[in-house]
C-alpha positions as CSV (number, residue, x, y, z in Angstrom):
1,M,21.7,66.7,99.0
2,R,21.1,66.3,102.7
3,S,17.4,67.2,102.2
4,R,17.0,64.6,99.5
5,L,18.6,61.9,101.7
6,G,16.3,62.9,104.5
7,H,13.3,62.4,102.2
8,L,14.5,59.0,101.2
9,N,15.2,58.2,104.9
10,A,11.5,58.9,105.7
11,I,10.4,56.4,102.9
12,S,12.9,53.7,103.8
13,G,12.0,53.7,107.5
14,G,14.8,55.1,109.6
15,A,18.0,55.1,107.6
16,D,20.7,57.5,108.7
17,P,20.5,60.7,106.6
18,S,24.2,61.3,107.2
19,V,25.3,58.4,105.0
20,G,27.8,59.2,102.3
21,A,27.8,58.4,98.6
22,N,28.4,54.7,99.2
23,G,25.4,54.5,101.5
24,L,23.1,55.9,98.8
25,G,23.0,52.6,97.0
26,A,21.9,50.7,100.1
27,L,19.3,53.4,100.7
28,V,17.9,53.0,97.2
29,I,17.7,49.2,97.6
30,S,15.8,49.6,100.8
31,C,13.5,52.0,99.0
32,S,12.9,49.8,96.1
33,E,11.9,46.8,98.2
34,K,8.8,48.7,99.3
35,L,7.7,49.5,95.7
36,P,5.9,47.1,93.4
37,F,8.4,47.6,90.6
38,S,12.2,47.6,90.4
39,I,14.5,50.7,90.3
40,P,17.2,50.3,87.7
41,G,19.6,52.8,89.3
42,G,20.1,55.3,92.0
43,S,19.3,58.3,89.8
44,S,15.8,57.1,89.3
45,S,15.1,56.7,93.0
46,L,13.7,60.2,93.4
47,I,11.3,59.5,90.5
48,A,10.3,56.2,92.1
49,S,9.7,57.8,95.5
50,R,7.2,60.3,94.0
51,R,5.5,57.4,92.2
52,L,5.8,58.9,88.7
53,S,6.0,56.7,85.7
54,T,8.6,57.0,83.0
55,S,9.1,55.2,79.7
56,I,9.6,51.8,81.3
57,L,6.4,50.2,80.1
58,T,6.7,47.4,77.6
59,P,4.0,46.0,75.3
60,N,3.7,42.9,77.4
61,A,3.6,44.7,80.7
62,G,0.5,43.9,82.8
63,E,-1.0,45.1,86.0
64,A,1.1,42.6,88.0
65,E,4.3,44.3,86.8
66,F,3.1,47.9,86.9
67,P,0.6,49.5,89.3
68,S,-2.7,50.3,87.6
69,D,-3.1,53.5,89.5
70,L,-0.1,55.0,87.7
71,L,-1.6,54.2,84.2
72,S,-3.2,57.2,82.5
73,K,-7.0,56.9,82.2
74,K,-7.0,59.5,79.4
75,K,-8.0,58.5,75.9
76,V,-5.0,58.2,73.6
77,I,-5.4,60.6,70.6
78,V,-4.0,59.1,67.4
79,P,-2.9,61.8,65.0
80,E,-5.0,62.0,61.9
81,R,-3.6,61.1,58.5
82,E,-2.4,64.1,56.6
83,I,-4.5,64.5,53.4
84,G,-3.1,65.3,50.0
85,L,0.3,63.6,50.1
86,K,-0.6,61.2,47.3
87,Q,0.1,58.1,49.4
88,D,-1.5,54.8,48.6
89,L,-4.4,53.9,50.9
90,F,-5.2,50.5,52.3
91,I,-8.9,49.9,52.6
92,P,-10.8,46.7,53.7
93,V,-13.1,45.0,51.2
94,T,-16.5,43.7,52.1
95,N,-19.9,43.1,50.6
96,F,-23.6,43.5,51.4
97,M,-23.4,40.6,53.9
98,N,-20.5,42.4,55.8
99,Q,-18.2,39.6,55.0
100,D,-14.4,40.1,55.0
101,K,-13.0,40.0,51.5
102,G,-9.5,41.1,52.2
103,M,-7.8,44.4,51.5
104,M,-7.3,46.7,48.5
105,V,-4.8,49.3,47.7
106,L,-6.1,52.6,46.4
107,A,-3.8,54.6,44.2
108,G,-2.6,57.7,46.0
109,D,-2.5,59.9,42.9
110,V,-6.3,59.3,42.5
111,F,-7.6,58.9,46.0
112,D,-5.3,61.1,48.0
113,V,-4.8,64.4,46.2
114,P,-5.0,67.8,47.9
115,I,-8.6,69.1,48.3
116,R,-9.3,72.2,46.3
117,K,-12.8,73.7,46.5
118,D,-12.2,76.0,43.5
119,I,-11.6,73.1,41.2
120,I,-14.8,71.4,42.5
121,H,-16.7,74.6,41.9
122,R,-15.5,75.0,38.3
123,V,-16.3,71.3,37.5
124,V,-19.8,71.5,39.0
125,I,-20.6,74.7,37.1
126,W,-19.3,73.1,33.9
127,Q,-21.3,70.0,34.4
128,L,-24.6,71.7,35.3
129,A,-24.2,74.1,32.3
130,K,-23.4,71.3,29.9
131,R,-26.4,69.2,30.9
132,Q,-28.9,72.0,30.2
133,Q,-31.0,71.1,27.1
134,G,-31.2,74.6,25.8
135,T,-34.4,74.0,23.9
136,H,-36.1,77.2,25.1
137,S,-37.5,79.2,22.2
138,T,-39.7,82.3,21.6
139,K,-41.3,83.6,18.4
140,T,-40.2,86.7,16.6
141,V,-42.5,89.0,14.5
142,S,-42.0,86.8,11.4
143,E,-42.8,83.6,13.3
144,V,-46.0,84.8,15.1
145,S,-49.3,83.7,13.4
146,G,-51.4,86.6,12.2
147,T,-52.1,89.0,9.4
148,G,-49.7,91.3,7.8
149,R,-52.3,93.9,7.0
150,K,-51.9,97.4,8.4
151,P,-54.6,97.7,11.1
152,W,-55.6,101.3,10.3
153,Q,-54.5,104.1,8.2
154,Q,-51.4,106.1,9.1
155,K,-53.1,109.4,9.7
156,G,-56.4,110.9,10.7
157,T,-57.7,108.4,13.3
158,G,-56.0,110.0,16.3
159,R,-54.6,106.6,17.3
160,A,-51.0,105.6,17.4
161,R,-49.5,104.5,14.1
162,H,-49.0,100.8,13.6
163,G,-48.0,98.6,10.7
164,T,-48.8,95.1,12.1
165,L,-50.7,93.5,14.9
166,R,-48.0,91.0,15.4
167,G,-45.7,93.4,17.2
168,P,-44.5,92.9,20.8
169,Q,-46.7,95.6,22.1
170,F,-49.9,93.6,21.2
171,R,-51.4,90.7,23.1
172,G,-50.4,87.5,21.4
173,G,-47.6,89.2,19.5
174,A,-43.9,88.6,19.2
175,T,-41.3,88.5,22.0
176,M,-38.3,90.7,21.4
177,H,-34.8,89.5,22.3
178,G,-36.2,86.3,23.8
179,P,-34.3,83.0,24.2
180,K,-33.6,80.8,21.3
181,P,-32.3,77.2,21.2
182,R,-28.6,77.2,22.0
183,S,-25.9,75.3,23.9
184,H,-25.1,76.5,27.5
185,A,-21.9,74.5,27.6
186,I,-18.7,76.3,28.7
187,K,-15.2,75.2,28.0
188,L,-13.2,73.4,30.7
189,N,-9.9,71.7,30.2
190,K,-9.8,68.0,30.4
191,K,-7.1,68.0,33.0
192,V,-9.2,70.2,35.3
193,R,-12.2,67.9,34.8
194,R,-10.1,64.9,35.7
195,L,-8.6,66.7,38.7
196,G,-12.1,67.5,39.9
197,L,-13.0,63.8,39.9
198,K,-9.8,62.9,41.8
199,I,-10.6,65.6,44.4
200,A,-14.1,64.3,44.9
201,L,-12.9,60.7,45.4
202,S,-10.1,61.9,47.8
203,A,-12.6,63.9,49.8
204,R,-14.9,60.8,50.3
205,A,-11.9,58.7,51.2
206,A,-10.6,61.2,53.7
207,E,-14.1,61.4,55.4
208,G,-14.2,57.6,55.6
209,K,-17.3,57.6,53.4
210,L,-15.7,55.5,50.6
211,L,-16.5,51.8,50.8
212,V,-15.1,49.1,48.5
213,F,-17.1,45.9,47.9
214,D,-15.8,42.8,46.3
215,D,-18.8,43.0,44.0
216,L,-22.3,44.4,44.0
217,E,-24.1,41.1,43.7
218,V,-27.4,40.8,45.6
219,S,-29.1,37.6,46.4
220,T,-32.6,38.8,45.5
221,H,-34.2,41.6,43.6
222,K,-36.2,42.6,46.7
223,T,-35.7,46.1,48.1
224,K,-35.6,44.9,51.7
225,E,-31.9,43.7,51.6
226,I,-30.6,47.0,50.3
227,A,-32.8,49.0,52.7
228,N,-31.7,47.1,55.7
229,Y,-28.0,47.5,54.8
230,V,-28.4,51.3,54.4
231,K,-30.4,51.5,57.6
232,Q,-27.6,50.1,59.7
233,M,-25.0,52.5,58.3
234,E,-24.2,55.4,60.5
235,D,-24.6,59.1,59.4
236,T,-25.8,58.0,55.9
237,K,-28.6,59.7,54.1
238,K,-27.9,59.0,50.4
239,V,-25.8,56.2,48.9
240,L,-24.2,56.0,45.5
241,L,-23.4,52.5,44.2
242,V,-20.8,52.3,41.4
243,D,-20.2,49.1,39.5
244,G,-17.5,48.4,36.9
245,G,-19.6,47.3,33.9
246,P,-23.3,47.3,33.1
247,I,-25.6,47.4,36.2
248,N,-26.9,44.0,37.4
249,E,-30.6,43.6,36.8
250,K,-31.2,42.4,40.3
251,L,-29.4,45.4,41.8
252,K,-31.3,47.7,39.5
253,L,-34.7,46.3,40.6
254,A,-33.6,46.3,44.3
255,T,-32.7,50.0,44.3
256,Q,-35.2,51.6,41.9
257,N,-37.8,52.2,44.6
258,L,-35.3,53.7,47.1
259,H,-35.0,57.4,46.5
260,Y,-31.8,57.6,48.7
261,V,-29.9,54.9,46.7
262,N,-28.7,55.4,43.2
263,V,-26.6,53.2,40.9
264,L,-24.1,54.2,38.2
265,P,-21.6,52.4,36.0
266,S,-18.0,53.5,36.4
267,I,-18.0,55.2,33.0
268,G,-20.8,57.5,34.4
269,L,-19.1,58.5,37.7
270,N,-19.0,62.2,38.0
271,V,-18.3,65.0,40.5
272,Y,-21.8,66.2,40.9
273,S,-23.2,62.7,41.7
274,I,-20.5,62.2,44.3
275,L,-21.3,65.4,46.0
276,L,-25.1,64.7,46.0
277,H,-24.5,61.4,48.0
278,D,-22.7,61.4,51.3
279,T,-21.6,57.7,51.0
280,L,-19.8,56.2,48.0
281,I,-19.7,52.4,47.5
282,M,-17.6,51.1,44.7
283,S,-16.8,47.6,43.5
284,R,-13.3,46.3,42.9
285,D,-13.9,46.4,39.2
286,A,-15.1,50.0,39.4
287,V,-12.0,51.1,41.3
288,N,-9.7,49.5,38.8
289,R,-11.5,51.0,35.9
290,I,-11.5,54.5,37.5
291,V,-7.8,54.3,38.2
292,E,-7.1,53.1,34.7
293,R,-9.1,56.0,33.3
294,M,-7.3,58.5,35.4
295,H,-3.9,57.1,34.3
296,T,-4.8,57.2,30.6
297,P,-3.0,60.1,28.8
298,I,-5.2,62.9,27.7
299,N,-5.7,63.1,24.0
300,R,-5.1,66.6,22.7
């Protein structure tokens, strides 16, 4: 205790270190007069003497009330939002002119579901297999054009025996066990396909690559307006525009010459298209239709 009082005596400028408990308050007062901020009690005098800041800052506190040299110069790190809690998301709404169009609430059970790569993989495999045409075809012996006559007699020529020139061993002959027209589609439950679309939308929302527009109306059919808007976007290589209903003719003409901009109606939104584009732009109508589709019971 005597060493602490001696330290305070050095700060206050000559107070007697042998003072008792009653003299400690006067010593604290003399110490606080030399500091640019007030000391609430005697127990905080040691903290004040070392010029350490505690939780005494208020939202309205300025440099006049608190010394600027005590404020931390480090960047405050805001904890990131935990993904997959199915919480509703608030997202600003804008347009191609970067005008503020208010806010929109995204349903948490559609745009904030846990990310599962295995579900995405299964849906992509199903989608790519289903879109194959399956029109490949080869000809068998009965389908190859040619004679059915035996090329030479069975014995006596010294050559190998053959019954037709349309066999697979001859040039221009048949193909054995070749592909025939068929469907490559595999079975995948509807709830898994629906979950894959939710995961893809949630991934774009978590990355900050999901933008909501009030509408996708453009002032002209020229490509320049869309190209300039995409150019000013950061870390964007390919953009997918999703509208609620049929695509506007002006928007279709404005984007058809841009290989990095594609347009889809909400009914055609799929997992593979979302993964091919790093930025997803949806209209209000498209968001409402997607949420309605995700909430519709599955017909069994």
